PALO-992689 format. One line per field, with one value per residue: residue in three letters; x, y, z of N, C-alpha, C in turn. Coordinates in pm, whole numbers, plus 32768, in hexadecimal, padded with zeros to 4 digits. Layout:
REM PALO-992689
type c(Ala|...)
n.x c(X|...)
n.y c(Y|...)
n.z c(Z|...)
ca.x c(X|...)
ca.y c(Y|...)
ca.z c(Z|...)
c.x c(X|...)
c.y c(Y|...)
c.z c(Z|...)
//
This chain:
REM PALO-992689
type c(Unk|Unk|Unk|Unk|Unk|Unk|Unk|Unk|Unk|Unk|Unk|Unk|Unk|Unk|Unk|Unk|Unk|Unk|Unk|Unk|Unk|Unk|Unk|Unk|Unk|Unk|Unk|Unk|Unk|Unk|Unk|Unk|Unk|Unk|Unk|Unk|Unk|Unk|Unk|Unk|Unk|Unk|Unk|Unk|Unk|Unk|Unk|Unk|Unk|Unk|Unk|Unk|Unk|Unk|Unk|Unk|Unk|Unk|Unk|Unk|Unk|Unk|Unk|Unk|Unk|Unk|Unk|Unk|Unk|Unk|Unk|Unk|Unk|Unk|Unk|Unk|Unk|Unk|Unk|Unk|Unk|Unk|Unk|Unk|Unk|Unk|Unk)
n.x c(E6A6|E5FA|E5D6|E4F3|E499|E3B0|E31F|E20B|E20F|E29E|E349|E3B6|E45E|E495|E59F|E52E|E423|E456|E4B0|E3C3|E317|E39C|E381|E26B|E250|E2E8|E246|E158|E1BE|E208|E10B|E0A2|E11E|E0B3|E011|DF4B|DF31|E011|E015|DF33|DEB2|DE75|DEC0|DEB3|DF5C|DF6B|DF98|E024|DF91|DE4C|DD5B|DE08|DE9D|DF7C|DF77|DFBF|E03D|E07A|E176|E1EB|E1EE|E2A8|E38B|E3A6|E3D6|E4D1|E56F|E55B|E5C9|E6D2|E71A|E6F7|E7BB|E89E|E884|E89C|E9A1|EA2F|E9F4|EA78|EB82|EBA5|EBA9|EC9F|ED46|ED3A|EDE1)
n.y c(F5B3|F499|F34C|F257|F10B|F010|EEDA|EED8|EFE4|F11C|F249|F398|F47F|F5C5|F634|F6A3|F647|F536|F529|F577|F4A5|F3CB|F411|F3F5|F2E1|F282|F2D8|F247|F142|F135|F142|F04E|EF81|EEC1|EE1E|ED03|EC66|EC2E|EC18|EC72|ED5E|EE7F|EF80|F0C8|F1AB|F2FA|F3B8|F4D2|F4E5|F507|F416|F33F|F24A|F194|F042|EF71|EE55|EE1D|ED9E|EDDD|EEF3|EF12|EEAC|EF6C|F04D|F006|F000|F10E|F18C|F136|F1AA|F2B9|F2DB|F2B4|F38B|F465|F43A|F461|F570|F5E4|F59C|F629|F72D|F73C|F70B|F7ED|F8B1)
n.z c(01D5|0256|0217|0265|0296|02E3|031B|024E|0202|019B|01D9|019C|0252|02E0|03B9|04A3|048C|049E|05A9|062C|05DC|064F|075E|0777|074B|0824|08FA|08CA|08E0|09EE|0A60|0A18|0A9D|0B4D|0ABA|0A70|0991|08AC|0798|0717|063E|06B2|06E1|0681|05C3|0583|0452|039F|02B7|0253|02A1|028F|034B|0422|046D|0572|062C|078E|079E|06A3|06BD|078D|070C|0640|06DF|074F|0667|0610|06EE|06E3|05ED|0630|06F4|0656|05A2|0653|06AA|05BA|0592|066D|0633|0546|05A9|062C|0558|04BA|0518)
ca.x c(E62F|E610|E57C|E4D7|E440|E38F|E2AD|E1DE|E207|E31B|E335|E42B|E442|E4FD|E5D8|E4CB|E3B3|E485|E4AE|E336|E2E4|E3DB|E33F|E1E6|E263|E312|E1D0|E0FF|E200|E1FC|E07F|E07D|E176|E06A|DFB3|DF4C|DF34|E080|E00D|DEB7|DECA|DE12|DEF9|DEA4|DFB8|DF40|DFFC|DFF8|DF38|DDC3|DD24|DE6D|DED0|DFCC|DF3A|E029|E02B|E0DD|E1FA|E21D|E209|E326|E3F5|E3B5|E417|E55E|E5AF|E564|E625|E758|E731|E704|E840|E8FE|E878|E8D6|EA32|EA5F|E9EA|EAE6|EC00|EBB0|EBCC|ED2F|ED8D|ED35|EE3F)
ca.y c(F560|F415|F2E7|F1EF|F0A2|EFAB|EE8A|EEFA|F073|F166|F2D9|F3EF|F4E6|F624|F612|F6C6|F5EA|F4B7|F537|F577|F41E|F378|F432|F3B8|F250|F26E|F2E9|F1D4|F0CB|F139|F127|EFC5|EF22|EE58|EDDD|EC71|EC25|EC6B|EC06|ECAB|EDE6|EED6|F004|F120|F21D|F35C|F3F4|F558|F4DA|F4EE|F396|F2D6|F229|F11A|EFE1|EF19|EE06|EE48|ED69|EE30|EF79|EF0A|EE9D|EFEF|F0A2|EFE1|F02B|F1A0|F1B0|F121|F212|F339|F2DD|F2C6|F415|F4BE|F426|F4A5|F601|F609|F58E|F698|F7A5|F739|F70A|F86F|F90F)
ca.z c(01DB|028F|01DF|02C8|0266|0348|02EF|01C8|01EA|0191|01DF|0196|02B5|0306|043D|0509|047F|04D5|063B|0656|05C8|06B6|07DD|0773|075C|08B0|0950|08B6|0914|0A80|0A83|09F3|0AE1|0B93|0A60|0A82|090E|0864|0707|06E3|060B|06F0|06FA|060D|05C7|051F|03FB|0375|0244|027D|027B|028D|03CF|0426|04C7|05A4|06A6|07F2|0779|0635|06F4|07D5|06A8|0601|0741|0758|05EC|0611|0759|06AC|0588|0675|0732|05E9|0572|06B9|06A5|0542|05A8|06C7|05E9|04E7|05F5|0646|04D9|0476|0553)
c.x c(E655|E5A7|E56F|E476|E42B|E316|E287|E1C7|E292|E2F9|E3BB|E40A|E4B7|E532|E572|E452|E3D9|E47F|E41F|E2F9|E31C|E39C|E2B5|E1F0|E28E|E29A|E173|E13B|E1F2|E16E|E059|E0CD|E12D|E006|DFBE|DF57|DF9C|E06E|DF8F|DECE|DE5C|DE44|DEF3|DEFE|DF8D|DFB6|DFCB|DF97|DEAC|DD92|DD89|DEA5|DF21|DF90|DFA3|DFFA|E08E|E16A|E238|E241|E28E|E39C|E410|E3FC|E4AC|E5AB|E5C3|E5C5|E6B6|E779|E744|E78D|E8AB|E8FB|E8B6|E96E|EA6E|EA5C|EA5A|EB6C|EC12|EBD2|EC62|ED7E|ED91|ED96|EECD)
c.y c(F4D3|F3B6|F276|F18B|F03C|EF5E|EEAE|EF90|F0B0|F1FB|F31F|F467|F548|F5FB|F62F|F668|F560|F4BB|F533|F4EB|F3C0|F394|F3F2|F321|F231|F273|F271|F153|F0C4|F117|F095|EF5A|EEAE|EE0E|ED45|EC27|EC6A|EC6D|EC40|ED3C|EE44|EF65|F055|F199|F27F|F38A|F47F|F555|F4B4|F467|F325|F2C4|F1A9|F0BF|EF7A|EEC5|EE3C|EE17|EDBD|EEBC|EF79|EEFD|EF23|F04F|F085|F00E|F0C3|F1D0|F1A2|F18C|F29A|F345|F2F5|F356|F478|F4B3|F46E|F53C|F631|F603|F602|F71C|F7AD|F73E|F790|F8D4|F8EF)
c.z c(020C|0256|0244|028B|02D5|0318|0260|01B6|01E6|0191|01D0|01ED|02C1|038F|04AB|0504|04B5|056E|0670|064A|0632|073E|07E5|078A|07EB|090E|0944|08EC|09AB|0AAC|0A6C|0A3D|0B21|0B3C|0A6C|09FD|08B6|07CD|06C7|06BA|063E|0704|0679|0621|055B|04C9|03D4|02FF|0273|0249|0275|031A|03C3|0490|04EE|0619|070E|07D2|070B|0666|073D|0775|0661|0660|0748|06DC|05EB|067C|0729|0645|05C9|06B6|06C8|05B4|05D3|06BB|062D|0551|0603|0680|0588|052E|060D|05C3|0494|04B0|0531)
//
């Protein structure tokens, strides 16, 4: 399980759920690149929980993307290392 905290929310995700969440954030980040107002919370990120959504500004979305990208790189590195360590 992967525990992720950002701003005022925290989630615990399986590896696959983390990958899906990261893909969703990547997609939304790419769509918001040309936003003119970096600080206005206009981006709504759905969650699997009915009625609960994450509300972010473009700046916050980019910060979340960078954090998840770093975590994803670390997870992939650990997975590769574990492949070599088991032989």
